[in-house]
Steps between C-alpha positions, in 0.01 A plus 500: 500500500511166317207421270379201301292486196139416552316272248145395466403132489506527120860617494440868429712754689286720716757711682742446793489388856723639779706240679567518875845638571555271798518198260580631158739785566760345728876469445599183330691293760715250288617294788153435624397398157787260478416342830132472411572334169751270655252403778214433250711274282632309804146448627400359155771230500365158568827361629426144388852418379653192660807280471567157634745438782709181526220360713239553240686383186409142390811278528659239720618598851749218499870582504626483142821296564712416801685761688858369447703294263360616172737795433206731449379786719251398756142543401175454677139523356444548118253781597777714635502859352855448386384237246309549171133428554533552874319740722558884489664655805359841614250513213176705497190375678144632514482836687289804536673806349225741621557769754314796648589849385427783747158659439641852468744390244230332296285808518788727408579271193130508397488882512828527317369269219169691463684836506736386231215391275297823578807722408533319169121549437439128474203492733144504350155508660181351359152588620327219697298261291380149536441200268216259540727212391875464435588627143864518406417677178369803693832542692698435187318786316545730793871448507512550135325833513732600778792408279644257756503191295837317490616645821519345851185641661388467865126537541391594862144429585271569790356225713192327344594549134521128438378517146763768411770296669416193295481705187849649530706212640520296175647789292869460410725727690230606749489433877203572714473561870297663771603842631602364845728233331735760348869431528818665376613201283179483289496882460854501369415209273229700331562765241157656574246481781123531457290574812126509519388810687387283795828310511690829494300640787550174701876503433534859609294409817711197588848620416498871557 
């Protein structure tokens, strides 16, 4: 059975925690991971790119010179796409790149990502603790004692841990999210994952 190291709130190792096989011991499905990452990045795109058509370019709409008798090729508006400074034909315009991925594929990708990190022993669990006020120094010291400084780290917290959330989100290379917000892209981004005990229980309850 897959296990994770258990740490106290002071960063001292206290033993191990067994991880649910239904989430952390599944075959890694590469295609599902690819589809989940592609979907996540597509949904993050803002799609605000825009180019001007011949109707939007500033310029005279008057015919440049008469049709016949000049010996030159006939030419209409100066805003034509065939002229320098004219509009762009078939250029990009604002659009939404997002699309919906089937729920089963997203769940399969999530379990594959968690199983991959569990098999590499990159999942850690910290006993539940609270802070009266946000203190980034506390979280920085915890990561230092766990020897996770300088690595991409995903901290997964339980609902209501607002002070902890604010304490960890300013650290370089650290991302913070709630257990129900887990996604395959962020898990693959992280070199190591840190769950609080309550967050781990909630994740196993939701995704198992």
